[in-house]
C-alpha positions in Angstrom: 6.8 7.4 30.4 3.5 8.3 28.7 0.2 6.7 29.6 0.0 5.5 25.9 3.4 3.7 26.3 2.4 1.9 29.4 -0.8 0.7 27.8 1.1 -0.6 24.8 3.6 -2.3 27.0 0.9 -4.2 28.9 -0.8 -5.2 25.7 2.5 -6.4 24.2 3.3 -8.6 27.1 -0.2 -10.2 27.2 0.0 -11.1 23.5 3.5 -12.4 23.9 2.6 -14.5 26.9 -0.1 -16.3 24.9 2.5 -17.3 22.4 5.0 -18.7 24.9 2.5 -20.4 27.2 1.5 -17.7 29.7 3.0 -14.9 31.8 5.1 -16.2 34.7 3.7 -14.5 37.9 6.2 -14.0 40.6 6.4 -12.4 44.0 8.1 -9.2 44.7 11.3 -10.8 46.1 11.6 -14.4 45.1 11.3 -16.4 41.9 8.3 -18.7 41.5 8.8 -22.5 41.8 8.4 -22.6 38.0 11.3 -20.2 37.6 13.4 -22.1 40.1 12.9 -25.5 38.4 13.1 -24.4 34.8 16.5 -24.1 33.1 15.9 -21.3 30.6 18.3 -19.8 28.2 19.7 -16.4 28.8 20.0 -13.2 26.9 22.1 -10.1 27.5 20.8 -6.7 28.7 21.8 -4.2 26.1 22.2 -0.5 25.8 21.2 0.7 22.4 18.7 2.9 20.4 15.2 1.6 20.2 12.5 2.4 17.7 8.7 2.4 17.9 6.5 1.2 15.1 3.0 1.9 13.8 1.3 -0.9 12.0 -1.6 -0.3 9.6 -3.2 -1.4 6.4 -2.6 0.7 3.3 -3.3 0.7 -0.5 -0.7 0.4 -3.2 -1.5 2.9 -5.9 0.0 5.4 -8.4 1.0 8.8 -7.1 -1.0 11.8 -8.1 -2.1 14.9 -6.2 -1.5 15.4 -2.5 -5.0 14.3 -1.7 -4.6 11.1 -3.8 -6.9 12.3 -6.6 -5.6 12.0 -10.3 -4.7 14.9 -12.5 -7.5 16.1 -14.7 -6.5 16.8 -18.3 -8.7 19.5 -19.9 -8.9 19.6 -23.7 -8.2 23.0 -25.4 -8.3 21.9 -29.0 -11.4 22.0 -31.2 -12.4 19.2 -33.6 -12.9 15.5 -33.4 -11.0 13.0 -31.2 -9.0 10.8 -33.6 -6.7 9.2 -31.2 -7.0 8.4 -27.4 -4.9 6.4 -25.0 -6.1 3.4 -23.0 -6.3 3.3 -19.2 -3.0 2.0 -18.0 -1.0 3.5 -20.9 2.2 5.4 -20.0 3.1 8.6 -21.8 6.5 10.2 -21.4 7.1 13.9 -21.5 7.4 14.8 -25.1 5.1 12.0 -26.1 1.7 12.2 -27.8 -1.1 12.2 -25.2 -4.0 12.2 -27.7 -5.0 13.5 -31.1 -7.6 15.9 -32.4 -8.3 16.0 -36.2 -5.2 13.9 -36.6 -3.0 16.4 -34.9 -1.1 15.3 -31.8 -1.5 17.0 -28.4 1.9 16.7 -26.8 2.5 16.0 -23.1 5.1 18.3 -21.6 6.5 18.4 -18.0 5.4 21.3 -15.9 2.9 22.5 -13.3 1.4 25.5 -15.0 -1.4 24.6 -17.4 -1.5 26.2 -20.9 -3.7 29.3 -20.6 -2.5 31.3 -23.6 -0.7 31.0 -26.9 3.1 31.1 -26.3 4.9 33.2 -28.8 7.7 35.6 -29.3 8.0 38.4 -26.6 5.8 36.7 -23.9 7.4 35.7 -20.6 6.5 33.9 -17.5 6.6 30.7 -15.6 4.7 28.9 -18.4 7.4 30.0 -20.9 10.1 28.9 -18.5 8.7 25.4 -18.3 8.4 25.3 -22.1 12.0 26.3 -22.5 13.0 23.6 -20.0 11.2 21.0 -22.0 12.8 22.1 -25.3 16.2 21.9 -23.7 15.9 18.6 -21.7 14.1 16.8 -24.6 16.8 17.7 -27.1 14.8 20.0 -29.3 17.1 23.0 -28.6 20.1 20.9 -29.5 18.3 19.8 -32.7 17.8 23.4 -33.6 21.5 24.2 -32.8 20.5 26.8 -30.2 21.3 27.1 -26.5 18.5 28.0 -24.2 19.9 29.0 -20.8 18.5 27.2 -17.7 15.8 29.3 -16.0 15.1 31.3 -19.2 11.5 32.6 -18.8 11.3 34.6 -22.1 10.0 33.3 -25.4 13.0 34.2 -27.6 14.0 33.5 -31.1 15.9 30.4 -29.8 12.6 29.2 -28.2 10.8 29.6 -31.5 13.6 27.6 -33.4 13.5 24.8 -30.9 9.7 24.7 -31.0 9.7 24.4 -34.8 11.9 21.3 -34.5 9.4 19.8 -32.0 6.5 20.6 -34.3 8.3 19.1 -37.4 9.1 15.9 -35.6 5.5 15.5 -34.3 3.9 16.2 -37.6 2.0 19.3 -36.7 2.0 22.7 -38.6 5.4 24.3 -38.0 4.5 27.8 -36.7 7.1 28.5 -34.0 4.2 29.2 -31.6 2.5 26.9 -29.0 -1.3 27.2 -29.2 -3.4 26.5 -26.2 -4.6 23.2 -27.7 -1.2 22.0 -28.8 0.1 20.7 -25.5 -0.8 19.6 -22.0 1.5 20.2 -19.0 1.6 17.7 -16.2 4.2 17.3 -13.4 5.9 14.3 -15.1 5.4 11.2 -17.2 1.7 10.1 -17.0 -0.1 6.9 -16.5 -3.6 7.1 -17.9 -6.2 6.4 -15.2 -9.5 7.1 -17.0 -10.5 8.3 -20.5 -13.6 10.6 -20.6 -13.3 11.5 -24.3 -14.7 9.2 -27.0 -13.0 8.3 -30.2 -14.8 10.1 -33.0 -16.5 12.3 -30.5 -16.5 16.1 -30.4 -13.4 17.7 -28.8 -14.7 20.8 -27.2 -12.3 23.3 -25.5 -12.7 23.2 -21.7 -14.1 19.6 -21.6 -12.3 16.9 -19.6 -10.6 14.4 -21.9 -8.9 12.1 -19.4 -7.4 11.7 -15.9 -3.8 10.6 -15.2 -1.4 9.9 -12.4 2.3 9.6 -12.2 3.9 6.3 -13.3 5.4 5.8 -9.9 3.8 3.4 -7.4 3.5 4.3 -3.8 1.5 3.3 -0.7 -1.3 5.4 0.7 -2.6 4.9 4.2 -4.8 7.0 6.5 -3.3 7.9 9.9 -5.3 9.1 12.8 -4.3 12.8 13.4 -2.9 11.8 16.8 -0.5 9.5 15.0 0.8 12.1 12.6 2.8 13.6 15.4 4.7 10.3 15.8 5.4 9.8 12.1 7.8 12.1 10.2 8.8 12.5 6.6 11.8 10.3 6.1 10.8 7.5 8.5 11.5 4.1 7.2 8.7 1.6 6.5 8.3 -2.1 5.8 5.5 -2.9 3.3 4.1 -6.4 3.0 2.8 -7.0 -0.5 0.2 -9.7 -1.6 1.9 -13.1 -1.5 3.8 -12.0 1.6 6.5 -10.3 -0.4 8.2 -7.5 1.4 9.7 -4.2 0.2 11.2 -1.3 2.1 9.9 2.2 1.8 10.2 5.8 3.2 7.5 8.2 4.4 7.4 10.8 1.6 4.7 13.2 2.8 1.2 13.9 4.1 -2.0 15.2 2.7 -2.8 18.8 3.6 -6.4 18.2 4.7 -7.7 15.6 7.1 -10.5 13.5 5.5 -13.7 12.6 7.4 -15.3 9.2 6.5 -18.0 9.5 3.9 -21.6 8.5 4.4 -24.4 9.3 6.9 -22.2 8.4 9.9 -19.4 10.7 9.0 -17.8 12.4 12.0 -15.1 15.0 12.0 -13.7 13.3 15.1 -12.9 10.2 12.9 -11.0 12.2 10.3 -7.7 10.8 9.1 -4.6 12.2 7.5 -3.5 10.8 4.1 0.0 9.6 4.4 2.3 8.5 1.5 5.2 6.1 1.4 7.7 5.9 -1.4 8.8 2.4 -2.3 12.5 1.6 -2.2 12.2 -0.7 -5.3 8.8 0.0 -7.1 9.6 -2.7 -9.7 8.8 -5.3 -7.0 5.2 -4.0 -7.0 4.5 -3.8 -10.7 1.0 -4.9 -11.7 -0.5 -4.4 -8.2 -2.5 -1.2 -8.6 -5.0 -0.7 -5.8 -3.7 -3.8 -4.0 -4.1 -3.9 -0.2 -0.8 -4.0 1.7 0.4 -4.1 5.3 2.6 -1.3 6.5 4.9 -0.9 9.5 6.4 2.5 10.0 9.5 2.8 12.1 9.2 6.0 14.1 11.6 7.9 16.3 12.1 6.0 19.6 14.6 6.4 22.4 18.4 6.8 22.4 20.9 4.8 24.5 18.2 2.8 26.4 18.6 -0.4 28.4 16.6 -3.2 26.9 15.9 -6.8 27.2 14.0 -9.3 25.0 10.3 -9.0 25.4 10.3 -12.7 26.3 12.4 -12.0 29.4 9.5 -10.1 31.1 7.6 -11.9 33.9 4.5 -10.6 35.7 4.7 -9.8 39.5 2.0 -10.9 41.8 1.7 -7.3 43.2 1.5 -5.9 39.7 4.1 -4.7 37.2 6.9 -6.6 35.7 10.3 -8.1 36.5 13.1 -10.0 34.9 15.1 -12.9 36.3 18.8 -12.0 36.4 21.2 -14.8 36.3 24.2 -13.9 38.6 27.6 -15.6 39.1 27.3 -19.2 40.1 23.9 -19.4 38.4 22.2 -17.6 41.3 19.0 -16.0 40.1 17.4 -12.8 41.4 14.0 -11.4 40.4 14.5 -7.7 39.6 11.5 -5.4 39.3 11.6 -3.2 36.2 9.5 -0.5 34.7 8.9 -1.0 31.0 9.0 1.7 28.4 9.1 1.6 24.6 8.5 -1.7 22.8 10.7 -2.2 19.7 8.5 -4.7 17.9 10.9 -5.1 15.0 13.8 -6.1 17.2 11.6 -7.9 19.8 13.0 -5.9 22.7 11.6 -3.6 25.3 13.1 -0.6 27.2 13.5 -1.3 30.9 14.4 0.7 34.0 15.6 -1.1 37.2 18.6 -2.5 39.0 20.2 -3.7 35.8 23.4 -3.0 33.9 24.3 -3.5 30.3 25.9 -7.0 30.1 23.7 -8.6 32.8 22.2 -11.9 31.8 18.4 -12.4 32.0 16.5 -15.6 31.7 14.4 -16.2 28.6 12.3 -19.2 27.5 14.3 -21.9 25.8 13.8 -22.0 22.0 
């Protein structure tokens, strides 16, 4: 049993005792007078898996980069901004992100930014993601061509499908994708902030807006020592404003620990950004940047004996015990060592002269 587990165990009992009227202190071999007189209810000693939990505050926000920062959209067109989105707008892949000189700049799905004009005979990952968009958004079918999955060459089929896209979006039909004609982001975008100004000059290389994904998640900052206890895939319970609850799953961690900002920043206080995917994001709509409570269920112990936390009593010589109700209602105080506290189930791992199925005394409800 780790030092940390023992400390948590002690703290858990003290808090519990306050809620039930105080810890019963007993001698090493005999129940106290209070235990002899009272007629408490009983609970069963169980053998089952137990889980630990880490409770912490988090922030509900929209997913973006691994460090939590939004995606920066850099303008590559030259002219005047004639159409800009509003913060909070959602733009799907294939939709118009903004307009320069009346011409739409299209949002496409991909991770490689446009860095060259895409035309016949060029190849690469940037062409592969263009081909994927033309196929999945239906423009290849509209041109009556089949672009194979994974195609990384700009072929005649690519050009035909691109012409269909250009025609439908109302831009010059060239069969080429100029640097300023599209923006690639990992998925559908939610506009976070607009830097460009309507009627202002659109200069190549200037930031025009920032965006996130359109998917809500929870971000919290774990102490690096806790990261070893939390794993991707661990389940979580999120308490939303208004005491509404939604389940979630740990989806990943930031790559770099972040030290607190300000004059008192200390590397020893650095935290690790941790992200939780919501099981039903619809329940959290409209709560961007809202504070939430998070309880992460971490890996615990397998096949452990456990009793309700309320069954623990303090011993006069230190440590803990449980009152076992034997046949004929005879009661014995059995010393136990406590282990993992499963706060969600209200049970604690115990070691001692106990067997699964034994009955232990607990306070009456």
